[in-house]
N, C-alpha and C positions, 0 to 999 in steps of 0.2 A: 355425727354418726359415731365417732370414736367414744364420746362420753356415754352414748346410749349403750354401746357394746360393753363398756366398763361396768355400767350398772347391772347389765345382765350377768356378768361374771361374778358379781359380788355374792359371797356366801356368808350368811349370818353366823357369827361365832356362837358356839354352844357350851364352851368350857373356858375356864380361866386360862388354860394353856393356849387355846386358840386366840385369845385376846392379847396375850403377852408375848411379844416377839423380842423382848429385851436381850435374851441370850442366844438367839438364833444365829447371829453373826459374831459371836463372841471371839474376839481376837485381842490379844494383849497389845498388838501394834496400834490399835485404835487409840488406846490411852497414851502410849509412848509418843505418837505423833502429835498429841495435844498437850504434851508436857508431863504426862504421867498422872497417877491418881491424886497425888498430893497437891498438884496444881489444879492451881485451879485452872363367790358362787351365787343363783337368784333365790331370794326368799323374802318373806314379809319382814320389813325392818321397823323397829321402834323409832318413832320420830324423836328429834332432839328434845321436844317439849316433854314427851313421855319419859325419855331417858333422864332428863333433868329432874323431873318429879320423883323418879325412882331413886336416883342417887341421894336426893335430899332426904327421903324417908330412911335410907340406909344410914346416912350420916347422923340422923337423929338417934340412932341406936348403936350399932356396933362400932361406928367410927369414934364415938365419944367415950372417954374414960377407959379406953383399952379393955372394954368388956370381953372382947374375944380372947384376950390374953389370960383371962381367968380359967379358960378351958385347958384341960390337959393336952388336948390335941387341936392346935390352931389351924384354921383354914383360911385361904384367901377368899375375899368377897367377889362372887361372880358379877354382882350388880355393879360394883365399883370398877372391876376390870373391863366390863362391857361398855360402861359409860365413857371411860377414858380411852378405850380403843376407838370408839366412834369419834371422839373429839380429835385424837391424834390423826385420824384418817379423814378429817374434814366431813364427817357425817355422811358416809357412803350410802347411796340408795335413798337419800332424803331429797324431797322436792321442796324448794323454798316456796313460801306463800306468795300467791299472785297479788301484788299490790302496786300502787303508784310509787314512783321513786320519791317518796316524801322524806326519807332518811331521818326519822325521828331522833335517833341516837346522835347523829351528827349535828342536827339542829339544836339539840339540847346542849351539846358541848360548845356550840357557837353562841350560846346564851340567847337563842331566839325563842325557845319554848321552855317552860318549867317542867320539872318532873311531876308526874301524876301518881298519886292523888294529892300530894302535899302542896303543890303549887310553888315550889322553891326553884330558883334559877341556879345554874352552876356557879356563877360568880359569888353568890351568897355563901354557898358551901365552901368555896375555896378561900374566901376572905374571913369568914366568921366561925366556921366549924372546927378549924384546926385547934387542937387542945381541948375541945369541948367533949370530953370522953363520955360523959353521961348521954349526950345526944347521939354520939356515934354508936354507943352501945345499944341504946333502947329503941332507936328508930330503925325499922326493918324494911323501909321502902326505897331508900336512896341507893343501896348497894347495887341493885339491878340496873340503875341508870348510870351510875359511875363506872361500872365494869360490865358492859353489855356482852352478850354471847349469842351464838346461833342456836340457842335453846331457851325455853321459857323458864323463868324462875318463879318465886312465890308471889311477886308483884305482878298481877295479871295485866296491869296497865303498861308495864314496860314492854317495849317491842323487841323482837328478836332481830339480831343483825342479819343482813343479807350479804352475799358476796360483793355485789355492786357497792353497797354502803361501806363495806370494809375497805375497798379500794379507794373510795372517795375520802374516807376518814384518814387513811394513812397519808394521803397526798395533801391534806389540809393542815398547815403548820399550826394554826391557832388551836385546832382540836387536839393535836398531839401534845402541844405545850400544856394545855389544861389537863389532859389525861395524866401526864407525868406529875403535875401538881396534886391531883387527886390521889395518885399512888403514894406520894410522900406523906400526905395527910393520914392515910391508912397505915403506912409503916410506922409513923409516930404513935398512932393509936396502939400499935402492937409493941412499941418499945424499940423500934429499929429506925435507923437513919440511912438514907441513900447517899453514897459517897461520891459517885461519878456517873458519867454518861454511859458507862459500860454495865451499869446495874449492880456494881459491888455494894454491899451493905455491911453494917456493923451495929453493935449495940448503941442505942441512943442514950443520952444522959438520964432519961427517965426509965431505963430498962428494968430496974428492980421491981418497981411497983407495977409496971405494965406486964412484965413476964408473969408475975404472980396472978394478975387478973386474967391473962391469957391462958394460963394453966388451969384456972378454975372455970372460966366462961367458955366452955368448949364448943358452943355453937359458932364461935368465930372461926373454927377450923373449916366450916363450910364456906365462910366468906373468903378465907385464904385460897381454897380450891378454886373458887370463882375468879378471884383476882389473877391467879396464875393462868387460868384458861384465857381470860381476857387479854392479858399481856401478849400471849401467843397470837391471838386473833388480830390484834391491832398493831403488830409490827415490832413487838418488844420481846421476842422469844429469848434473846440472850439474857434478859433480866431474870429468868426463872432459876437458872442454876445457882447463882450466888445466894438467892433468898432461901431456896430449899436446903442448900448446904449449911447455911447458918442455923436454920431451924432444926436440922438433924443434929448438928453439933450441940446446940443448947439442950436438946431432948436426950441425947445419948451419951454425950461426953461430960458436959457441964452439969447435967441433971436439973436444969432450971425449968424445963418444960416436959417433965416425964409423962404427963397425960397426953401429950401430942405425938408421941413416937409412932403409934399405930397409924394415925391419920397421915403423918408425914410419909410413911413407907407405903401405905395402901393407896393414897390419893396423890399427895403432892409430887412425889417422884415421877409418877406415871403421867403427869401433865407434860413432861419434857418429851419432845418429839424425836430427839436423837438417841439412838441405841447406846452409843458410847457414853453419853452423859448420864443416862440412867444406870449403866453398869458401874461407872465411877462412884456415883452416890451410894449404890447398893453395896459395893465392896467396902466403902468407908463405913457404912452402917453395920455391916456384918462383923467388922473388927471390934466394934464397941457394944454390940447388942448383948443384953443379959436377960435371961440365960441363953447362951449361944444355941442350944438345941431347939429353941423356939423360933429361930429366925427362918421364915418361910418364903423369903423373897429372893433367895440366891439362885444360882443356875440349877436346872433340874439334873437329877442323877442320871448318868448314862446307863441305858438299859443293855443287858447282855443279850446277844443275838440268840434266839431259841435254837436248840439243837447243837450249839457249840459246846465243846468240852474243853475246859481249861483255857488259859490265856492265849494259847496258839490258835485254837479254834475260834476264839472270840475275835482276835485280830483279823484272821482271814475272813471270817463271816462278816465283820463290819466292813471290810474293804469291798467284798462282793455286794453287800447291801447298798453301799454308797454308789457303786457303779450301776446297779440296777436302777436306783433312783435317778441317776444322771443319764440313763438311756444307753449306756455303752454295753455292748455284748462281748462276751469272751468266748474264745474257742476252748474245748476241753483241755488242750495242751497248755494254753495260756493260764488256765485256772490252776493246773497242777504246778506250773512254774511259780505262780504267785504264792501258793501255799508253801512250797519248798523254800522259797526265798524268805518268807515271813517267819518261818520257824527259826531262822537265825542259826542254823546248824552249819558249822564249817565243813566244807567238802573234804578237806584233808583229814579231819577227824573221823568222818564217816568211813572213808577208805581204810583208815587204820583199824577201825572197829571190825570191818569185814575181813581184813587180813588176819587179825588175831583169831576170829571165829573159825575161819577156814583152817588155820594151823591146828586148832584144837581138834577139829574133825579128823584131820590126817593123822594126828598123833594118837588117837584113840585105839585103832586096831593094833598099832605097834605095842602099846602098853599091854593089851590083852595077850598078844603073842609072847611077850616077855614073861607074863605070869605063868603061862603054860610051861615054858622052859624051866622055870624055877619050882615046879611042882604045885602050882596053884590049881584051884578047883574051878571047872567050868561053871 
């Protein structure tokens, strides 16, 4: 019943801002607790299959080659934001297909069935495809089997993951072992090597040639997006941060993957489910992004409360607005006290101003009388 009620409450996002909650809980303490930045409603919903096809179309145009950056006024992609919002929230309001518990993705990883349509088993890929960069580049049917998702990809024969299959996959040691091997094969294809069980990565010995290829063959950015999503679905969420951080550094700092920077910021970063991790990556990117005025992924500008005049009115108005949102009511007296306290005026200083003003009023008649005595004119 609880899950049913949750689906009734779901409201389909209609703007990029509604999709992106990265900065809603913005707090520097989040980063400090993790070692700082330098350390590392009801409505008709789009199904994951439709969402996947939508983002693929988008990635074939604005994601590639930083086409959006040629515009004088850059804008966030709503399609990308919506797709990744659904992914991070486990596809709310989506009903999984009714089917027998055949677990095709798990069976593929257990070497019991081949991928369709090529008829290739996982063991052949793991033992013979490593380093075969032409095959990895030009074959477009294996990636959906190696990195399954809860959404349909371009290979219509590859089956979507279900929640039950995800649980079974994560608890099967042989499947997770092969999944990590498949991950290392793709990293090597990109010019990256896996360093440890925590997901830390670095440049591989072949990084120069592979980075040049990766910078030019930008359809691979869609593959990276899929790999990051699949890591999160199959129990390797912690592997995302090191990989995205490395790609951002190569794109923005080292300048080896300049064509990737828009994809990394618009897609890769937003596969991470933790707000603090996304903030850490975006703050890092903002420090190195050129030109800085085109950086559109930072925290939204704070809006001034309508009807407020000056900084004093803004502060008091913001406090009142926050309390209205939190459901706390104020008495008129409390409201006046709040405004007075937030004006930051010292009580002693205000008393001194009133004393001087009263003194002037009392001295005025005396001065006029003095003028009369000295022959002054009324």
